[in-house]
N, C-alpha and C positions, 0 to 999 in steps of 0.2 A: 461626518466632518462638516461643520457649519461654513467653512470658508470655501468649500468645493464649488459652490454656485458662483463665486466671484472669479474663478479661474476661467481664462479664455483660451481657445485653441490657437490664437494668433501669437506666434512666438516672438514677434517684434514688440509686442506690448507686455511681455512678461517681466515682472519685477523680481528682484531676489526673493521677496517674500512669497510671491506666487510660485516660483521655482521650488522653494523650500516646501511649500504645500504639496506640489506635485511629487517631490521626493517622498514625502510622508505617505501619499496615496499609494505610490508604488511599493513602499516598504510594507504597509498594512496589507495590501493585496498579496504580496509575496508570502507573508506570514499566514494569512488565511488559506492560501493555496497549499502551502506546506502542511498546515494542520489537516486540511481535507485529505491530502495524500496519506498522511499518517493514520487518520481514521480509517481510510479504505484498507490500508495495510493491516491494521489491527483486526478489522473485520475478516479479512482473508485468513489471517493467522488463527483466529478463533474458529472459523469454519474448518480449517485444516486440522486443528486440535480435536474438534468434535468428531471428525471423520476418523482420525487416528485412534481415538478412544473407542469408537464403535468397532473398528477393525481389531483392536487388542482384545476386546471383550469376546468377539467371535473366535479369535485364535485361542483364547483360554479354554474354550469348550470344544476345540477341535482335537480329534484323536491323534495320538503321537505318530502313527503310521502315515496318516494323511499329511501331517506337518513335514515329516521326512521327505515324502514324495514331492511336496510343494517346494521344499528347499532345493531339492535336486533340479526340479523344473526351472526354478528361478535362477539358479546358478548357470544352467544351460542357456537360458535367455540372455543373461549378462554376457556370457562368453561369446554368443553369436553376435551380440551388439558391438563387441570390440572388433 
């Protein structure tokens, strides 16, 4: 923003134009901050999706008896957590 340099921290000398510029700065920063948060969220979702895909692949190749025992164990863990 080219007008940023003309803004002064002294609130007694702020004009309506300067205040409008400050509002724009806050708005732009908020959007940039929100976009950064969204990008981080998408990165975490992608990492989680990759981990889940790897887990599904391992489970596809797991023998049925091991899966049954694992399901019982998981059910017991969930019950204990309650």
